[in-house]
C-alpha positions in Angstrom: 42.2 48.1 -46.7 43.2 48.9 -50.3 42.8 52.5 -51.3 43.0 54.3 -54.6 43.1 58.1 -55.1 41.1 60.1 -57.4 41.1 63.9 -58.0 37.8 65.6 -57.3 36.4 68.4 -59.4 36.6 71.9 -57.9 32.8 72.2 -57.7 32.5 69.4 -55.2 35.0 70.8 -52.8 32.4 72.8 -50.8 30.2 70.0 -49.8 32.4 67.0 -49.1 32.6 64.9 -46.0 32.1 61.1 -45.9 30.2 59.4 -48.8 28.7 56.0 -49.2 31.7 54.5 -51.3 34.7 56.2 -49.5 36.1 59.0 -47.6 37.7 62.2 -48.6 41.1 63.6 -47.7 43.9 65.8 -48.9 47.0 64.5 -50.6 49.8 66.7 -51.9 47.6 69.7 -51.5 44.8 68.3 -53.6 41.4 67.2 -52.6 41.0 63.4 -53.3 38.6 60.6 -52.6 39.8 57.6 -51.1 38.2 54.6 -52.7 37.7 51.6 -50.6 36.9 47.9 -51.3 33.1 48.5 -50.6 32.9 50.3 -53.9 34.0 47.0 -55.6 31.3 45.3 -53.6 28.7 47.7 -54.9 29.8 47.2 -58.4 29.3 43.4 -57.9 25.9 43.9 -56.4 24.9 46.0 -59.5 26.3 43.3 -61.8 24.3 40.7 -59.9 21.1 42.7 -60.3 21.6 43.0 -64.0 22.1 39.2 -64.3 19.0 38.5 -62.2 17.0 40.9 -64.3 18.1 39.3 -67.5 17.2 35.9 -66.2 13.8 37.1 -65.2 13.0 38.4 -68.7 10.7 36.5 -71.0 12.2 35.1 -74.2 10.2 37.7 -76.2 11.6 40.6 -74.1 15.1 39.2 -74.4 14.7 39.2 -78.1 13.2 42.8 -78.2 16.2 44.0 -76.0 18.7 42.3 -78.4 17.2 43.9 -81.4 17.1 47.3 -79.6 20.7 46.9 -78.7 21.6 46.0 -82.4 19.7 49.0 -83.6 21.5 51.3 -81.2 24.9 50.0 -82.2 23.9 50.2 -85.9 23.0 53.9 -85.5 26.3 54.6 -83.6 28.4 52.9 -86.3 26.5 54.8 -89.0 27.0 58.1 -87.3 30.7 57.4 -86.9 31.0 56.5 -90.6 29.2 59.6 -91.6 31.3 61.8 -89.5 34.4 60.1 -91.0 33.0 60.4 -94.6 30.8 63.5 -94.7 30.5 63.5 -98.6 29.4 59.9 -98.7 25.8 59.1 -99.8 23.5 56.5 -98.3 24.6 53.6 -100.5 28.4 54.2 -99.7 27.6 54.5 -96.1 25.7 51.1 -96.2 28.6 49.5 -98.0 31.0 50.9 -95.4 28.7 49.7 -92.7 28.7 46.1 -94.1 32.4 46.2 -94.2 32.6 47.3 -90.6 30.2 44.7 -89.6 32.2 42.0 -91.3 35.4 43.2 -89.5 33.6 43.1 -86.2 32.4 39.5 -86.9 35.9 38.6 -87.9 37.3 40.0 -84.7 34.8 38.3 -82.6 35.4 34.9 -84.4 39.1 35.3 -83.7 38.5 35.5 -79.9 
């Protein structure tokens, strides 16, 4: 059984026993969580559920989800550009956004 060690925050030390994804122990005087392969299986199950949910969506819902995702990414990129260029006006931010979008598309095409 493969195990990985991860430091636990001080606040969780009081109520620690065995959890659904591993067990806890002490290593070098620090409280750690021993991760086991079952956590990988849990992650795989979550990924499978995401895929099944996506397959069950109607084409209209898939399109709406794609547009929502694009809008979220657009807002994130614009917020980043605005924080990097606090004096920029809307037209400058829009031009920077289009440049960033072109770079992203170029990187995706190269892969």
